[in-house]
C-alpha positions, 0 to 999 in steps of 0.5 A: 175419537176425532169423530166424537170430538167433532160431533160434541162440538156441533151438539154443544154449539147448537145446545148453547145456541138454543139457551134462553136468556134467563138461563144464560147466567147459570149456564155460564157459571157451570161452564166456568166451573168446567173450564177450571177443571179443564185448566187443571187437567191441561196443566197436568198434561203439560207437566207429564208431557214435559217429564216424558217428552223423550218417550211420547213426543211433544203432542200432549204439551202442545194440546195441553197449552192450547187447552189452557189458553182456550179454557182461560179465555172461556173463564175470563169471558164468563166472568166479564159477562157475569159482571156485565149482567150483574151491573145491568141488574144493579142499574135496574134496581137503582132505577126502580127505587128512584121512581118510588121516591 
């Protein structure tokens, strides 16, 4: 499982690296949706880990907290980037209408 995880990290890195700028905003929307699912599953892992900590130890709790932090950072960064890109397009719209007048 660790090998699959490491390979997925490399493949994901190189796939995202090759994305054209025109597809970047839709890709960010999809990753935000995926990250929100990851947050929900990680919350479940933390709660189950806290409930059954005597049997399984605290590994699921720590991995769940780590997943929540990473996915939350991805969601916040995605929304910040999307807002910045939309403000850039709004600036171009104003600029085009000012030239017409």
